[in-house]
C-alpha positions as CSV (number, residue, x, y, z in Angstrom):
1,M,14.8,11.7,9.1
2,E,17.8,12.7,7.0
3,S,18.9,11.6,3.6
4,K,22.5,11.2,2.4
5,L,21.4,12.8,-0.8
6,S,21.5,16.5,-1.7
7,L,18.3,18.3,-2.6
8,A,19.1,18.2,-6.3
9,E,19.9,14.5,-6.2
10,F,16.7,13.8,-4.2
11,R,14.6,15.6,-6.8
12,T,16.4,13.8,-9.6
13,R,15.7,10.4,-8.0
14,L,12.1,11.4,-7.6
15,Q,11.9,12.1,-11.3
16,N,13.8,9.0,-12.4
17,N,11.9,6.6,-10.1
18,T,8.3,7.9,-10.2
19,E,5.7,7.5,-12.9
20,I,3.6,10.6,-12.7
21,G,-0.1,10.1,-12.1
22,S,-2.9,10.7,-9.6
23,L,-3.2,8.1,-6.9
24,K,-7.0,8.2,-7.4
25,V,-6.6,6.8,-10.9
26,N,-4.1,4.1,-9.8
27,L,-6.6,1.2,-10.1
28,S,-8.7,2.5,-13.0
29,L,-8.7,1.2,-16.6
30,F,-6.0,3.7,-17.6
31,R,-3.5,1.8,-15.4
32,I,-4.6,-1.8,-16.4
33,F,-3.1,-1.8,-19.8
34,P,0.7,-1.5,-19.6
35,R,2.7,1.0,-21.5
36,F,6.0,0.3,-23.3
37,G,9.2,1.2,-21.6
38,G,10.9,0.7,-18.3
39,I,8.8,0.3,-15.2
40,K,9.6,2.8,-12.4
41,P,9.3,1.6,-8.8
42,F,6.9,4.3,-7.6
43,Y,3.7,5.9,-8.9
44,G,2.3,9.2,-7.7
45,L,2.8,13.0,-7.6
46,F,5.5,15.2,-6.2
47,D,6.4,18.9,-6.3
48,E,9.1,21.1,-4.9
49,K,8.2,20.5,-1.3
50,S,6.1,17.3,-1.0
51,F,5.3,13.9,-2.4
52,R,2.6,11.2,-2.5
53,L,3.9,7.9,-3.7
54,T,2.8,4.2,-3.9
55,I,4.2,1.1,-5.5
56,N,4.0,1.1,-9.3
57,S,2.5,-2.4,-9.7
58,R,-0.4,-3.3,-12.0
59,T,-0.6,-6.9,-10.7
60,S,-0.2,-6.5,-7.0
61,P,-1.2,-2.9,-5.9
62,T,-1.1,-1.8,-2.3
63,Y,-3.5,0.3,-0.4
64,F,-0.8,2.3,1.3
65,I,0.9,5.5,0.2
66,I,4.0,7.4,1.4
67,R,3.0,11.0,2.0
68,G,5.6,13.5,3.1
69,N,7.6,16.6,2.6
70,Y,11.3,17.5,2.2
71,K,13.4,20.5,2.8
72,N,17.0,21.5,3.0
73,I,18.1,22.5,6.6
74,N,21.8,23.5,7.2
75,N,22.9,21.7,4.0
76,R,21.2,18.5,5.1
77,L,18.1,17.1,3.4
78,N,15.3,16.6,6.1
79,I,12.5,14.2,5.0
80,N,9.3,13.8,7.0
81,Y,7.1,11.0,5.7
82,I,4.3,8.8,6.9
83,V,3.0,5.5,5.4
84,E,-0.8,5.6,5.5
85,P,-3.7,4.0,3.7
86,N,-4.8,5.6,0.4
87,S,-8.4,5.9,1.6
88,K,-10.2,5.0,4.8
89,F,-12.8,2.9,3.0
90,Q,-10.1,0.6,1.5
91,L,-8.6,0.1,4.9
92,L,-11.9,-0.7,6.5
93,W,-12.9,-3.0,3.7
94,T,-9.7,-5.0,3.8
95,R,-9.7,-5.3,7.6
96,F,-13.3,-5.9,8.4
97,S,-15.1,-7.4,5.4
98,P,-13.6,-10.9,6.0
99,V,-14.6,-10.8,9.7
100,V,-18.2,-9.7,8.8
101,F,-18.4,-12.4,6.2
102,L,-17.3,-15.0,8.7
103,I,-19.9,-13.9,11.2
104,A,-22.6,-13.8,8.6
105,L,-21.8,-17.2,7.3
106,N,-21.8,-18.7,10.8
107,V,-25.1,-17.1,11.6
108,F,-26.5,-18.5,8.4
109,F,-25.3,-22.0,9.2
110,L,-26.6,-21.6,12.8
111,F,-30.2,-20.9,11.7
112,F,-30.5,-22.6,8.3
113,G,-27.9,-25.4,8.2
114,R,-28.5,-27.4,11.4
115,G,-27.1,-30.6,9.8
116,L,-24.0,-29.0,8.5
117,R,-21.9,-28.6,11.7
118,R,-18.8,-30.1,10.3
119,A,-19.0,-28.0,7.1
120,T,-19.4,-24.9,9.3
121,T,-16.3,-25.7,11.3
122,I,-14.2,-26.4,8.2
123,V,-15.4,-23.3,6.4
124,S,-14.9,-21.1,9.5
125,L,-11.3,-22.4,10.0
126,F,-10.6,-21.7,6.3
127,L,-12.0,-18.2,6.6
128,L,-9.9,-17.5,9.7
129,I,-6.8,-18.6,7.9
130,I,-7.7,-16.3,5.0
131,I,-8.3,-13.4,7.5
132,F,-4.9,-13.8,9.1
133,Y,-3.1,-14.3,5.8
134,S,-4.7,-11.1,4.2
135,R,-3.7,-9.0,7.2
136,W,-0.2,-10.4,7.2
137,K,0.1,-9.8,3.4
138,E,-1.1,-6.1,3.6
139,E,1.4,-5.4,6.4
140,R,4.1,-7.0,4.4
141,K,3.3,-4.8,1.4
142,R,3.3,-1.7,3.7
143,K,6.8,-2.6,5.0
144,K,8.1,-3.4,1.5
145,L,6.9,0.0,0.3
146,E,8.7,1.7,3.1
147,R,11.9,-0.3,2.7
148,K,12.0,0.4,-1.0
149,F,11.5,4.2,-0.3
150,I,14.3,4.2,2.3
151,R,16.7,2.2,0.1
152,I,16.2,4.3,-3.1
153,F,16.3,7.7,-1.4
154,E,19.1,6.7,1.1
155,I,17.3,7.7,4.2
156,K,19.0,7.1,7.6
157,M,16.9,6.8,10.7
């Protein structure tokens, strides 16, 4: 994909819109306590050829990162990026733990709660709603991260 910006403008926007820090430390105690000053929209690392960014949010972090590289080809800035999960464990946990919990709860009620059929149905429906909502919310966060990246760095498809 190409950007309308020049290479120097792109690097300047990277510096102005990114709080520098490792993505591995993003959810640690160092990030919980806010610092004074303006909040930049992205958090991550970048250098002269590549970048790894995520949303800079202490209250609603996302598990997705934008990883890519950029270079100047024929006076046009070419940007190759991909939106991917920060770690495979986080992705597996958010996708499959509610399903495993739902199955485990139903097996428990099947063997130990024979008189609680209505409660099992209500709890199972509630957990199904939570499963679909959590997947929808994570997909929405991924799309929001990508849209913000495209808007700030003026990328055309």
